[in-house]
mmCIF file as Biopython writes it, N, C-alpha, C and O atoms, coordinates in Angstrom:
data_model
#
loop_
_atom_site.group_PDB
_atom_site.id
_atom_site.type_symbol
_atom_site.label_atom_id
_atom_site.label_alt_id
_atom_site.label_comp_id
_atom_site.label_asym_id
_atom_site.label_entity_id
_atom_site.label_seq_id
_atom_site.pdbx_PDB_ins_code
_atom_site.Cartn_x
_atom_site.Cartn_y
_atom_site.Cartn_z
_atom_site.occupancy
_atom_site.B_iso_or_equiv
_atom_site.auth_seq_id
_atom_site.auth_asym_id
_atom_site.pdbx_PDB_model_num
ATOM 1   N N  . MET A ? 1  ? 0.972   13.989  3.350   1.0 0.0 1  A 1 
ATOM 2   C CA . MET A ? 1  ? 1.551   13.256  4.736   1.0 0.0 1  A 1 
ATOM 3   C C  . MET A ? 1  ? 2.280   12.114  4.211   1.0 0.0 1  A 1 
ATOM 4   O O  . MET A ? 1  ? 1.829   11.337  3.370   1.0 0.0 1  A 1 
ATOM 5   N N  . ASN A ? 2  ? 3.375   12.052  4.723   1.0 0.0 2  A 1 
ATOM 6   C CA . ASN A ? 2  ? 4.312   10.837  3.674   1.0 0.0 2  A 1 
ATOM 7   C C  . ASN A ? 2  ? 4.191   9.386   4.297   1.0 0.0 2  A 1 
ATOM 8   O O  . ASN A ? 2  ? 3.218   9.327   5.048   1.0 0.0 2  A 1 
ATOM 9   N N  . ILE A ? 3  ? 4.802   8.354   4.217   1.0 0.0 3  A 1 
ATOM 10  C CA . ILE A ? 3  ? 4.411   7.074   4.782   1.0 0.0 3  A 1 
ATOM 11  C C  . ILE A ? 3  ? 4.845   6.707   6.281   1.0 0.0 3  A 1 
ATOM 12  O O  . ILE A ? 3  ? 4.426   5.797   6.995   1.0 0.0 3  A 1 
ATOM 13  N N  . GLU A ? 4  ? 5.713   7.591   6.518   1.0 0.0 4  A 1 
ATOM 14  C CA . GLU A ? 4  ? 6.467   7.600   7.751   1.0 0.0 4  A 1 
ATOM 15  C C  . GLU A ? 4  ? 5.121   7.958   9.139   1.0 0.0 4  A 1 
ATOM 16  O O  . GLU A ? 4  ? 4.598   7.288   10.030  1.0 0.0 4  A 1 
ATOM 17  N N  . GLU A ? 5  ? 5.020   9.291   8.674   1.0 0.0 5  A 1 
ATOM 18  C CA . GLU A ? 5  ? 4.029   10.361  9.707   1.0 0.0 5  A 1 
ATOM 19  C C  . GLU A ? 5  ? 2.573   9.726   9.525   1.0 0.0 5  A 1 
ATOM 20  O O  . GLU A ? 5  ? 1.678   9.850   10.361  1.0 0.0 5  A 1 
ATOM 21  N N  . MET A ? 6  ? 2.444   8.933   8.154   1.0 0.0 6  A 1 
ATOM 22  C CA . MET A ? 6  ? 1.113   8.272   7.984   1.0 0.0 6  A 1 
ATOM 23  C C  . MET A ? 6  ? 1.009   7.033   9.299   1.0 0.0 6  A 1 
ATOM 24  O O  . MET A ? 6  ? 0.119   6.897   10.139  1.0 0.0 6  A 1 
ATOM 25  N N  . THR A ? 7  ? 2.040   6.378   9.133   1.0 0.0 7  A 1 
ATOM 26  C CA . THR A ? 7  ? 2.173   5.000   9.952   1.0 0.0 7  A 1 
ATOM 27  C C  . THR A ? 7  ? 2.027   5.467   11.696  1.0 0.0 7  A 1 
ATOM 28  O O  . THR A ? 7  ? 1.136   5.232   12.513  1.0 0.0 7  A 1 
ATOM 29  N N  . LYS A ? 8  ? 3.279   6.193   11.805  1.0 0.0 8  A 1 
ATOM 30  C CA . LYS A ? 8  ? 3.119   7.033   13.046  1.0 0.0 8  A 1 
ATOM 31  C C  . LYS A ? 8  ? 1.648   7.465   13.687  1.0 0.0 8  A 1 
ATOM 32  O O  . LYS A ? 8  ? 1.261   7.026   14.769  1.0 0.0 8  A 1 
ATOM 33  N N  . LYS A ? 9  ? 0.908   8.357   12.891  1.0 0.0 9  A 1 
ATOM 34  C CA . LYS A ? 9  ? -0.304  8.382   13.121  1.0 0.0 9  A 1 
ATOM 35  C C  . LYS A ? 9  ? -1.191  7.165   13.556  1.0 0.0 9  A 1 
ATOM 36  O O  . LYS A ? 9  ? -2.059  7.048   14.421  1.0 0.0 9  A 1 
ATOM 37  N N  . ILE A ? 10 ? -0.687  6.354   12.694  1.0 0.0 10 A 1 
ATOM 38  C CA . ILE A ? 10 ? -1.874  5.274   12.913  1.0 0.0 10 A 1 
ATOM 39  C C  . ILE A ? 10 ? -1.912  4.249   13.889  1.0 0.0 10 A 1 
ATOM 40  O O  . ILE A ? 10 ? -2.864  3.525   14.178  1.0 0.0 10 A 1 
ATOM 41  N N  . ASN A ? 11 ? -0.488  4.275   14.482  1.0 0.0 11 A 1 
ATOM 42  C CA . ASN A ? 11 ? -0.030  3.626   15.673  1.0 0.0 11 A 1 
ATOM 43  C C  . ASN A ? 11 ? -0.295  4.275   17.080  1.0 0.0 11 A 1 
ATOM 44  O O  . ASN A ? 11 ? -0.383  3.786   18.207  1.0 0.0 11 A 1 
ATOM 45  N N  . GLU A ? 12 ? -0.397  5.665   16.558  1.0 0.0 12 A 1 
ATOM 46  C CA . GLU A ? 12 ? -0.574  6.540   17.868  1.0 0.0 12 A 1 
ATOM 47  C C  . GLU A ? 12 ? -2.510  5.955   18.398  1.0 0.0 12 A 1 
ATOM 48  O O  . GLU A ? 12 ? -3.152  5.509   19.349  1.0 0.0 12 A 1 
ATOM 49  N N  . LEU A ? 13 ? -2.627  6.314   17.220  1.0 0.0 13 A 1 
ATOM 50  C CA . LEU A ? 13 ? -4.205  5.991   17.142  1.0 0.0 13 A 1 
ATOM 51  C C  . LEU A ? 13 ? -4.940  4.818   17.703  1.0 0.0 13 A 1 
ATOM 52  O O  . LEU A ? 13 ? -5.931  4.720   18.427  1.0 0.0 13 A 1 
ATOM 53  N N  . TYR A ? 14 ? -3.999  3.812   17.041  1.0 0.0 14 A 1 
ATOM 54  C CA . TYR A ? 14 ? -4.224  2.296   17.524  1.0 0.0 14 A 1 
ATOM 55  C C  . TYR A ? 14 ? -3.993  2.063   18.924  1.0 0.0 14 A 1 
ATOM 56  O O  . TYR A ? 14 ? -4.625  1.135   19.427  1.0 0.0 14 A 1 
ATOM 57  N N  . HIS A ? 15 ? -3.092  2.824   19.760  1.0 0.0 15 A 1 
ATOM 58  C CA . HIS A ? 15 ? -2.871  2.740   20.975  1.0 0.0 15 A 1 
ATOM 59  C C  . HIS A ? 15 ? -3.615  3.481   21.776  1.0 0.0 15 A 1 
ATOM 60  O O  . HIS A ? 15 ? -3.680  3.076   22.937  1.0 0.0 15 A 1 
ATOM 61  N N  . LYS A ? 16 ? -4.217  4.478   21.501  1.0 0.0 16 A 1 
ATOM 62  C CA . LYS A ? 16 ? -5.327  5.242   22.072  1.0 0.0 16 A 1 
ATOM 63  C C  . LYS A ? 16 ? -6.473  4.985   22.083  1.0 0.0 16 A 1 
ATOM 64  O O  . LYS A ? 16 ? -7.330  5.549   22.763  1.0 0.0 16 A 1 
ATOM 65  N N  . SER A ? 17 ? -6.691  3.714   20.997  1.0 0.0 17 A 1 
ATOM 66  C CA . SER A ? 17 ? -8.182  2.950   21.043  1.0 0.0 17 A 1 
ATOM 67  C C  . SER A ? 17 ? -7.795  1.793   21.818  1.0 0.0 17 A 1 
ATOM 68  O O  . SER A ? 17 ? -8.706  0.975   21.686  1.0 0.0 17 A 1 
ATOM 69  N N  . GLN A ? 18 ? -6.981  1.373   22.486  1.0 0.0 18 A 1 
ATOM 70  C CA . GLN A ? 18 ? -6.434  0.065   23.415  1.0 0.0 18 A 1 
ATOM 71  C C  . GLN A ? 18 ? -6.802  1.035   24.693  1.0 0.0 18 A 1 
ATOM 72  O O  . GLN A ? 18 ? -7.606  0.740   25.577  1.0 0.0 18 A 1 
ATOM 73  N N  . ASN A ? 19 ? -6.092  2.179   24.608  1.0 0.0 19 A 1 
ATOM 74  C CA . ASN A ? 19 ? -6.020  2.783   25.910  1.0 0.0 19 A 1 
ATOM 75  C C  . ASN A ? 19 ? -7.043  3.531   27.085  1.0 0.0 19 A 1 
ATOM 76  O O  . ASN A ? 19 ? -7.058  3.460   28.314  1.0 0.0 19 A 1 
ATOM 77  N N  . GLN A ? 20 ? -8.019  4.399   25.934  1.0 0.0 20 A 1 
ATOM 78  C CA . GLN A ? 20 ? -9.091  4.897   26.624  1.0 0.0 20 A 1 
ATOM 79  C C  . GLN A ? 20 ? -10.230 5.048   25.083  1.0 0.0 20 A 1 
ATOM 80  O O  . GLN A ? 20 ? -11.181 5.827   25.022  1.0 0.0 20 A 1 
ATOM 81  N N  . GLY A ? 21 ? -9.904  4.323   24.245  1.0 0.0 21 A 1 
ATOM 82  C CA . GLY A ? 21 ? -11.195 4.680   23.117  1.0 0.0 21 A 1 
ATOM 83  C C  . GLY A ? 21 ? -10.701 5.934   22.173  1.0 0.0 21 A 1 
ATOM 84  O O  . GLY A ? 21 ? -9.618  6.518   22.219  1.0 0.0 21 A 1 
ATOM 85  N N  . LEU A ? 22 ? -11.581 6.119   21.491  1.0 0.0 22 A 1 
ATOM 86  C CA . LEU A ? 22 ? -11.722 7.116   20.400  1.0 0.0 22 A 1 
ATOM 87  C C  . LEU A ? 22 ? -12.908 7.593   19.950  1.0 0.0 22 A 1 
ATOM 88  O O  . LEU A ? 22 ? -13.938 6.940   19.782  1.0 0.0 22 A 1 
ATOM 89  N N  . SER A ? 23 ? -12.715 8.907   19.732  1.0 0.0 23 A 1 
ATOM 90  C CA . SER A ? 23 ? -14.206 9.363   19.567  1.0 0.0 23 A 1 
ATOM 91  C C  . SER A ? 23 ? -14.407 9.286   17.910  1.0 0.0 23 A 1 
ATOM 92  O O  . SER A ? 23 ? -13.419 9.147   17.190  1.0 0.0 23 A 1 
ATOM 93  N N  . GLU A ? 24 ? -15.571 9.370   17.430  1.0 0.0 24 A 1 
ATOM 94  C CA . GLU A ? 24 ? -16.211 9.420   16.255  1.0 0.0 24 A 1 
ATOM 95  C C  . GLU A ? 24 ? -15.265 9.971   14.998  1.0 0.0 24 A 1 
ATOM 96  O O  . GLU A ? 24 ? -15.004 9.334   13.977  1.0 0.0 24 A 1 
ATOM 97  N N  . GLU A ? 25 ? -14.954 10.905  15.228  1.0 0.0 25 A 1 
ATOM 98  C CA . GLU A ? 25 ? -13.848 11.388  14.518  1.0 0.0 25 A 1 
ATOM 99  C C  . GLU A ? 25 ? -12.700 11.005  14.246  1.0 0.0 25 A 1 
ATOM 100 O O  . GLU A ? 25 ? -12.194 10.796  13.144  1.0 0.0 25 A 1 
ATOM 101 N N  . GLU A ? 26 ? -12.109 10.874  15.666  1.0 0.0 26 A 1 
ATOM 102 C CA . GLU A ? 26 ? -10.611 9.787   15.211  1.0 0.0 26 A 1 
ATOM 103 C C  . GLU A ? 26 ? -10.979 8.386   14.922  1.0 0.0 26 A 1 
ATOM 104 O O  . GLU A ? 26 ? -9.959  7.734   14.699  1.0 0.0 26 A 1 
ATOM 105 N N  . LYS A ? 27 ? -11.889 7.793   14.854  1.0 0.0 27 A 1 
ATOM 106 C CA . LYS A ? 27 ? -11.961 6.608   14.160  1.0 0.0 27 A 1 
ATOM 107 C C  . LYS A ? 27 ? -12.291 6.959   12.804  1.0 0.0 27 A 1 
ATOM 108 O O  . LYS A ? 27 ? -11.700 6.177   12.060  1.0 0.0 27 A 1 
ATOM 109 N N  . LYS A ? 28 ? -12.909 7.709   12.221  1.0 0.0 28 A 1 
ATOM 110 C CA . LYS A ? 28 ? -12.951 8.098   10.890  1.0 0.0 28 A 1 
ATOM 111 C C  . LYS A ? 28 ? -11.449 8.334   10.344  1.0 0.0 28 A 1 
ATOM 112 O O  . LYS A ? 28 ? -10.980 7.748   9.369   1.0 0.0 28 A 1 
ATOM 113 N N  . GLU A ? 29 ? -10.980 8.997   10.891  1.0 0.0 29 A 1 
ATOM 114 C CA . GLU A ? 29 ? -9.522  9.760   10.967  1.0 0.0 29 A 1 
ATOM 115 C C  . GLU A ? 29 ? -8.685  7.911   10.552  1.0 0.0 29 A 1 
ATOM 116 O O  . GLU A ? 29 ? -8.319  7.565   9.429   1.0 0.0 29 A 1 
ATOM 117 N N  . GLN A ? 30 ? -8.610  7.208   11.605  1.0 0.0 30 A 1 
ATOM 118 C CA . GLN A ? 30 ? -8.031  6.041   11.586  1.0 0.0 30 A 1 
ATOM 119 C C  . GLN A ? 30 ? -8.510  5.230   10.528  1.0 0.0 30 A 1 
ATOM 120 O O  . GLN A ? 30 ? -7.522  4.778   9.948   1.0 0.0 30 A 1 
ATOM 121 N N  . ALA A ? 31 ? -9.393  4.895   10.085  1.0 0.0 31 A 1 
ATOM 122 C CA . ALA A ? 31 ? -10.140 4.439   8.848   1.0 0.0 31 A 1 
ATOM 123 C C  . ALA A ? 31 ? -9.734  5.018   7.588   1.0 0.0 31 A 1 
ATOM 124 O O  . ALA A ? 31 ? -9.378  4.215   6.726   1.0 0.0 31 A 1 
ATOM 125 N N  . ASP A ? 32 ? -9.712  6.346   7.283   1.0 0.0 32 A 1 
ATOM 126 C CA . ASP A ? 32 ? -9.300  6.771   6.330   1.0 0.0 32 A 1 
ATOM 127 C C  . ASP A ? 32 ? -7.459  6.749   5.914   1.0 0.0 32 A 1 
ATOM 128 O O  . ASP A ? 32 ? -6.931  6.548   4.820   1.0 0.0 32 A 1 
ATOM 129 N N  . LEU A ? 33 ? -6.930  6.989   7.035   1.0 0.0 33 A 1 
ATOM 130 C CA . LEU A ? 33 ? -5.436  6.733   7.110   1.0 0.0 33 A 1 
ATOM 131 C C  . LEU A ? 33 ? -4.847  5.296   6.913   1.0 0.0 33 A 1 
ATOM 132 O O  . LEU A ? 33 ? -3.855  5.175   6.195   1.0 0.0 33 A 1 
ATOM 133 N N  . ARG A ? 34 ? -5.442  4.125   7.554   1.0 0.0 34 A 1 
ATOM 134 C CA . ARG A ? 34 ? -5.755  2.960   7.022   1.0 0.0 34 A 1 
ATOM 135 C C  . ARG A ? 34 ? -5.829  2.403   5.793   1.0 0.0 34 A 1 
ATOM 136 O O  . ARG A ? 34 ? -5.350  1.313   5.480   1.0 0.0 34 A 1 
ATOM 137 N N  . ALA A ? 35 ? -6.696  3.478   4.781   1.0 0.0 35 A 1 
ATOM 138 C CA . ALA A ? 35 ? -7.097  3.082   3.452   1.0 0.0 35 A 1 
ATOM 139 C C  . ALA A ? 35 ? -6.160  3.529   2.917   1.0 0.0 35 A 1 
ATOM 140 O O  . ALA A ? 35 ? -5.506  2.764   2.209   1.0 0.0 35 A 1 
ATOM 141 N N  . ALA A ? 36 ? -5.745  4.910   3.050   1.0 0.0 36 A 1 
ATOM 142 C CA . ALA A ? 36 ? -4.828  5.336   2.242   1.0 0.0 36 A 1 
ATOM 143 C C  . ALA A ? 36 ? -3.601  4.706   2.250   1.0 0.0 36 A 1 
ATOM 144 O O  . ALA A ? 36 ? -2.953  4.681   1.203   1.0 0.0 36 A 1 
ATOM 145 N N  . TYR A ? 37 ? -3.022  4.016   3.600   1.0 0.0 37 A 1 
ATOM 146 C CA . TYR A ? 37 ? -1.905  3.165   3.747   1.0 0.0 37 A 1 
ATOM 147 C C  . TYR A ? 37 ? -1.675  2.208   2.672   1.0 0.0 37 A 1 
ATOM 148 O O  . TYR A ? 37 ? -0.790  2.059   1.829   1.0 0.0 37 A 1 
ATOM 149 N N  . ILE A ? 38 ? -3.096  1.421   3.067   1.0 0.0 38 A 1 
ATOM 150 C CA . ILE A ? 38 ? -2.956  0.255   2.045   1.0 0.0 38 A 1 
ATOM 151 C C  . ILE A ? 38 ? -2.982  0.322   0.440   1.0 0.0 38 A 1 
ATOM 152 O O  . ILE A ? 38 ? -2.496  -0.553  -0.276  1.0 0.0 38 A 1 
ATOM 153 N N  . GLN A ? 39 ? -3.682  1.603   -0.069  1.0 0.0 39 A 1 
ATOM 154 C CA . GLN A ? 39 ? -3.520  2.033   -1.483  1.0 0.0 39 A 1 
ATOM 155 C C  . GLN A ? 39 ? -2.194  2.256   -1.497  1.0 0.0 39 A 1 
ATOM 156 O O  . GLN A ? 39 ? -1.543  1.411   -2.112  1.0 0.0 39 A 1 
ATOM 157 N N  . ASN A ? 40 ? -1.513  3.269   -0.933  1.0 0.0 40 A 1 
ATOM 158 C CA . ASN A ? 40 ? 0.029   3.339   -1.107  1.0 0.0 40 A 1 
ATOM 159 C C  . ASN A ? 40 ? 0.930   2.245   -1.266  1.0 0.0 40 A 1 
ATOM 160 O O  . ASN A ? 40 ? 1.983   2.277   -1.903  1.0 0.0 40 A 1 
ATOM 161 N N  . VAL A ? 41 ? 0.395   1.163   -0.575  1.0 0.0 41 A 1 
ATOM 162 C CA . VAL A ? 41 ? 1.065   -0.296  -0.341  1.0 0.0 41 A 1 
ATOM 163 C C  . VAL A ? 41 ? 1.151   -0.850  -1.751  1.0 0.0 41 A 1 
ATOM 164 O O  . VAL A ? 41 ? 2.068   -1.190  -2.499  1.0 0.0 41 A 1 
ATOM 165 N N  . ARG A ? 42 ? -0.315  -0.800  -1.820  1.0 0.0 42 A 1 
ATOM 166 C CA . ARG A ? 42 ? -0.737  -1.477  -3.288  1.0 0.0 42 A 1 
ATOM 167 C C  . ARG A ? 42 ? 0.006   -0.989  -4.423  1.0 0.0 42 A 1 
ATOM 168 O O  . ARG A ? 42 ? 0.536   -1.741  -5.240  1.0 0.0 42 A 1 
ATOM 169 N N  . ALA A ? 43 ? 0.055   0.557   -4.485  1.0 0.0 43 A 1 
ATOM 170 C CA . ALA A ? 43 ? 0.274   1.254   -5.703  1.0 0.0 43 A 1 
ATOM 171 C C  . ALA A ? 43 ? 2.123   0.839   -5.812  1.0 0.0 43 A 1 
ATOM 172 O O  . ALA A ? 43 ? 2.779   1.008   -6.840  1.0 0.0 43 A 1 
ATOM 173 N N  . ASN A ? 44 ? 2.667   0.300   -4.544  1.0 0.0 44 A 1 
ATOM 174 C CA . ASN A ? 44 ? 4.120   0.505   -4.867  1.0 0.0 44 A 1 
ATOM 175 C C  . ASN A ? 44 ? 4.409   -0.582  -5.080  1.0 0.0 44 A 1 
ATOM 176 O O  . ASN A ? 44 ? 5.416   -0.927  -5.697  1.0 0.0 44 A 1 
ATOM 177 N N  . LEU A ? 45 ? 3.319   -1.535  -4.460  1.0 0.0 45 A 1 
ATOM 178 C CA . LEU A ? 45 ? 3.664   -3.142  -5.091  1.0 0.0 45 A 1 
ATOM 179 C C  . LEU A ? 45 ? 3.499   -3.403  -6.526  1.0 0.0 45 A 1 
ATOM 180 O O  . LEU A ? 45 ? 4.309   -4.065  -7.175  1.0 0.0 45 A 1 
ATOM 181 N N  . ARG A ? 46 ? 2.468   -2.888  -6.994  1.0 0.0 46 A 1 
ATOM 182 C CA . ARG A ? 46 ? 2.267   -3.038  -8.318  1.0 0.0 46 A 1 
ATOM 183 C C  . ARG A ? 46 ? 3.207   -2.272  -9.365  1.0 0.0 46 A 1 
ATOM 184 O O  . ARG A ? 46 ? 3.631   -2.768  -10.409 1.0 0.0 46 A 1 
ATOM 185 N N  . GLY A ? 47 ? 3.441   -1.057  -8.928  1.0 0.0 47 A 1 
ATOM 186 C CA . GLY A ? 47 ? 5.094   -0.509  -9.677  1.0 0.0 47 A 1 
ATOM 187 C C  . GLY A ? 47 ? 6.215   -1.247  -9.374  1.0 0.0 47 A 1 
ATOM 188 O O  . GLY A ? 47 ? 7.105   -1.207  -10.223 1.0 0.0 47 A 1 
ATOM 189 N N  . GLN A ? 48 ? 6.371   -1.780  -8.581  1.0 0.0 48 A 1 
ATOM 190 C CA . GLN A ? 48 ? 7.469   -3.365  -8.512  1.0 0.0 48 A 1 
ATOM 191 C C  . GLN A ? 48 ? 7.416   -4.135  -9.628  1.0 0.0 48 A 1 
ATOM 192 O O  . GLN A ? 48 ? 8.191   -4.071  -10.582 1.0 0.0 48 A 1 
ATOM 193 N N  . LEU A ? 49 ? 6.417   -4.923  -9.485  1.0 0.0 49 A 1 
ATOM 194 C CA . LEU A ? 49 ? 5.981   -6.129  -9.896  1.0 0.0 49 A 1 
ATOM 195 C C  . LEU A ? 49 ? 5.799   -5.458  -11.633 1.0 0.0 49 A 1 
ATOM 196 O O  . LEU A ? 49 ? 5.908   -6.408  -12.408 1.0 0.0 49 A 1 
ATOM 197 N N  . ASN A ? 50 ? 5.586   -4.266  -12.313 1.0 0.0 50 A 1 
ATOM 198 C CA . ASN A ? 50 ? 5.291   -4.011  -13.490 1.0 0.0 50 A 1 
ATOM 199 C C  . ASN A ? 50 ? 6.534   -3.701  -13.993 1.0 0.0 50 A 1 
ATOM 200 O O  . ASN A ? 50 ? 6.591   -3.184  -15.109 1.0 0.0 50 A 1 
ATOM 201 N N  . HIS A ? 51 ? 7.602   -3.939  -13.333 1.0 0.0 51 A 1 
ATOM 202 C CA . HIS A ? 51 ? 8.758   -3.685  -13.697 1.0 0.0 51 A 1 
ATOM 203 C C  . HIS A ? 51 ? 9.544   -5.240  -13.978 1.0 0.0 51 A 1 
ATOM 204 O O  . HIS A ? 51 ? 10.509  -4.878  -14.651 1.0 0.0 51 A 1 
ATOM 205 N N  . ILE A ? 52 ? 9.616   -6.156  -13.892 1.0 0.0 52 A 1 
ATOM 206 C CA . ILE A ? 52 ? 9.504   -7.333  -13.914 1.0 0.0 52 A 1 
ATOM 207 C C  . ILE A ? 52 ? 9.880   -7.940  -15.116 1.0 0.0 52 A 1 
ATOM 208 O O  . ILE A ? 52 ? 8.977   -8.122  -15.933 1.0 0.0 52 A 1 
ATOM 209 N N  . SER A ? 53 ? 11.355  -8.400  -15.492 1.0 0.0 53 A 1 
ATOM 210 C CA . SER A ? 53 ? 11.270  -9.249  -16.694 1.0 0.0 53 A 1 
ATOM 211 C C  . SER A ? 53 ? 11.823  -10.310 -16.648 1.0 0.0 53 A 1 
ATOM 212 O O  . SER A ? 53 ? 12.822  -10.477 -15.948 1.0 0.0 53 A 1 
ATOM 213 N N  . ILE A ? 54 ? 11.267  -11.298 -17.420 1.0 0.0 54 A 1 
ATOM 214 C CA . ILE A ? 54 ? 11.789  -12.530 -17.497 1.0 0.0 54 A 1 
ATOM 215 C C  . ILE A ? 54 ? 12.086  -13.131 -18.427 1.0 0.0 54 A 1 
ATOM 216 O O  . ILE A ? 54 ? 11.323  -13.355 -19.367 1.0 0.0 54 A 1 
ATOM 217 N N  . GLU A ? 55 ? 13.678  -13.647 -18.315 1.0 0.0 55 A 1 
ATOM 218 C CA . GLU A ? 55 ? 14.051  -14.209 -19.443 1.0 0.0 55 A 1 
ATOM 219 C C  . GLU A ? 55 ? 13.603  -15.761 -19.948 1.0 0.0 55 A 1 
ATOM 220 O O  . GLU A ? 55 ? 13.573  -16.617 -19.064 1.0 0.0 55 A 1 
ATOM 221 N N  . GLU A ? 56 ? 13.341  -16.063 -20.987 1.0 0.0 56 A 1 
ATOM 222 C CA . GLU A ? 56 ? 12.535  -17.628 -21.327 1.0 0.0 56 A 1 
ATOM 223 C C  . GLU A ? 56 ? 13.794  -18.666 -21.195 1.0 0.0 56 A 1 
ATOM 224 O O  . GLU A ? 56 ? 14.986  -18.372 -21.099 1.0 0.0 56 A 1 
ATOM 225 N N  . GLU A ? 57 ? 13.354  -19.611 -21.212 1.0 0.0 57 A 1 
ATOM 226 C CA . GLU A ? 57 ? 14.388  -20.891 -22.085 1.0 0.0 57 A 1 
ATOM 227 C C  . GLU A ? 57 ? 15.047  -20.454 -23.174 1.0 0.0 57 A 1 
ATOM 228 O O  . GLU A ? 57 ? 16.243  -20.668 -23.374 1.0 0.0 57 A 1 
ATOM 229 N N  . ASP A ? 58 ? 13.996  -19.572 -24.226 1.0 0.0 58 A 1 
ATOM 230 C CA . ASP A ? 58 ? 14.621  -19.549 -25.580 1.0 0.0 58 A 1 
ATOM 231 C C  . ASP A ? 58 ? 15.422  -18.319 -25.388 1.0 0.0 58 A 1 
ATOM 232 O O  . ASP A ? 58 ? 15.918  -18.017 -26.473 1.0 0.0 58 A 1 
ATOM 233 N N  . GLY A ? 59 ? 15.754  -17.483 -24.455 1.0 0.0 59 A 1 
ATOM 234 C CA . GLY A ? 59 ? 16.403  -16.447 -24.799 1.0 0.0 59 A 1 
ATOM 235 C C  . GLY A ? 59 ? 15.314  -15.073 -24.828 1.0 0.0 59 A 1 
ATOM 236 O O  . GLY A ? 59 ? 15.735  -13.922 -24.712 1.0 0.0 59 A 1 
ATOM 237 N N  . ASN A ? 60 ? 14.548  -15.252 -24.919 1.0 0.0 60 A 1 
ATOM 238 C CA . ASN A ? 60 ? 13.647  -13.991 -25.331 1.0 0.0 60 A 1 
ATOM 239 C C  . ASN A ? 60 ? 13.610  -13.480 -23.880 1.0 0.0 60 A 1 
ATOM 240 O O  . ASN A ? 60 ? 14.015  -14.102 -22.898 1.0 0.0 60 A 1 
ATOM 241 N N  . ILE A ? 61 ? 13.070  -12.272 -23.893 1.0 0.0 61 A 1 
ATOM 242 C CA . ILE A ? 61 ? 13.100  -11.244 -22.186 1.0 0.0 61 A 1 
ATOM 243 C C  . ILE A ? 61 ? 11.620  -10.882 -22.052 1.0 0.0 61 A 1 
ATOM 244 O O  . ILE A ? 61 ? 11.338  -9.892  -22.728 1.0 0.0 61 A 1 
ATOM 245 N N  . VAL A ? 62 ? 10.825  -11.287 -21.523 1.0 0.0 62 A 1 
ATOM 246 C CA . VAL A ? 62 ? 9.177   -10.840 -21.411 1.0 0.0 62 A 1 
ATOM 247 C C  . VAL A ? 62 ? 9.435   -9.847  -20.372 1.0 0.0 62 A 1 
ATOM 248 O O  . VAL A ? 62 ? 10.155  -10.112 -19.409 1.0 0.0 62 A 1 
ATOM 249 N N  . ASN A ? 63 ? 8.835   -8.639  -20.546 1.0 0.0 63 A 1 
ATOM 250 C CA . ASN A ? 63 ? 8.605   -7.517  -19.933 1.0 0.0 63 A 1 
ATOM 251 C C  . ASN A ? 63 ? 6.964   -7.622  -18.812 1.0 0.0 63 A 1 
ATOM 252 O O  . ASN A ? 63 ? 5.973   -7.030  -19.239 1.0 0.0 63 A 1 
ATOM 253 N N  . LEU A ? 64 ? 6.868   -8.343  -17.543 1.0 0.0 64 A 1 
ATOM 254 C CA . LEU A ? 64 ? 5.804   -9.085  -17.139 1.0 0.0 64 A 1 
ATOM 255 C C  . LEU A ? 64 ? 4.557   -7.821  -17.071 1.0 0.0 64 A 1 
ATOM 256 O O  . LEU A ? 64 ? 3.352   -8.053  -17.170 1.0 0.0 64 A 1 
ATOM 257 N N  . GLY A ? 65 ? 5.124   -6.568  -16.895 1.0 0.0 65 A 1 
ATOM 258 C CA . GLY A ? 65 ? 4.496   -5.193  -16.621 1.0 0.0 65 A 1 
ATOM 259 C C  . GLY A ? 65 ? 3.453   -4.949  -17.800 1.0 0.0 65 A 1 
ATOM 260 O O  . GLY A ? 65 ? 2.235   -4.773  -17.771 1.0 0.0 65 A 1 
ATOM 261 N N  . GLU A ? 66 ? 4.445   -5.006  -18.933 1.0 0.0 66 A 1 
ATOM 262 C CA . GLU A ? 66 ? 3.655   -5.023  -20.180 1.0 0.0 66 A 1 
ATOM 263 C C  . GLU A ? 66 ? 2.897   -6.015  -20.685 1.0 0.0 66 A 1 
ATOM 264 O O  . GLU A ? 66 ? 1.948   -5.750  -21.423 1.0 0.0 66 A 1 
ATOM 265 N N  . THR A ? 67 ? 3.210   -7.234  -20.361 1.0 0.0 67 A 1 
ATOM 266 C CA . THR A ? 67 ? 2.367   -8.382  -20.686 1.0 0.0 67 A 1 
ATOM 267 C C  . THR A ? 67 ? 0.989   -8.497  -19.721 1.0 0.0 67 A 1 
ATOM 268 O O  . THR A ? 67 ? -0.054  -8.961  -20.181 1.0 0.0 67 A 1 
ATOM 269 N N  . TYR A ? 68 ? 1.084   -8.103  -18.563 1.0 0.0 68 A 1 
ATOM 270 C CA . TYR A ? 68 ? 0.073   -8.372  -17.402 1.0 0.0 68 A 1 
ATOM 271 C C  . TYR A ? 68 ? -0.625  -7.026  -16.806 1.0 0.0 68 A 1 
ATOM 272 O O  . TYR A ? 68 ? -1.818  -6.749  -16.684 1.0 0.0 68 A 1 
ATOM 273 N N  . GLY A ? 69 ? 0.527   -6.303  -16.484 1.0 0.0 69 A 1 
ATOM 274 C CA . GLY A ? 69 ? -0.019  -5.090  -15.790 1.0 0.0 69 A 1 
ATOM 275 C C  . GLY A ? 69 ? -1.047  -4.013  -16.276 1.0 0.0 69 A 1 
ATOM 276 O O  . GLY A ? 69 ? -1.434  -3.053  -15.610 1.0 0.0 69 A 1 
ATOM 277 N N  . ASN A ? 70 ? -1.422  -4.339  -17.556 1.0 0.0 70 A 1 
ATOM 278 C CA . ASN A ? 70 ? -2.724  -3.126  -17.747 1.0 0.0 70 A 1 
ATOM 279 C C  . ASN A ? 70 ? -3.877  -4.039  -17.639 1.0 0.0 70 A 1 
ATOM 280 O O  . ASN A ? 70 ? -4.987  -3.533  -17.803 1.0 0.0 70 A 1 
ATOM 281 N N  . LYS A ? 71 ? -3.783  -5.524  -17.345 1.0 0.0 71 A 1 
ATOM 282 C CA . LYS A ? 71 ? -5.323  -6.280  -17.350 1.0 0.0 71 A 1 
ATOM 283 C C  . LYS A ? 71 ? -6.144  -5.651  -16.216 1.0 0.0 71 A 1 
ATOM 284 O O  . LYS A ? 71 ? -5.842  -6.007  -15.077 1.0 0.0 71 A 1 
ATOM 285 N N  . ARG A ? 72 ? -7.066  -4.830  -16.357 1.0 0.0 72 A 1 
ATOM 286 C CA . ARG A ? 72 ? -7.540  -4.723  -14.796 1.0 0.0 72 A 1 
ATOM 287 C C  . ARG A ? 72 ? -9.143  -4.882  -15.258 1.0 0.0 72 A 1 
ATOM 288 O O  . ARG A ? 72 ? -10.034 -4.870  -14.408 1.0 0.0 72 A 1 
#
């Protein structure tokens, strides 16, 4: 499921929960979709941050992904 489909389904479940409530199965699906969405956003952000390079005052270029990206 791509991110657009995931967002659409999360929104559908949210609106349904506001109008008529969700079954236990739908609540679990909503929680799983939200967790997967958050994991996807974090992975994309981490990927972007790992490709940032900064030029220091002395002219050296430091790749922040290589310096800080693997510290977990």
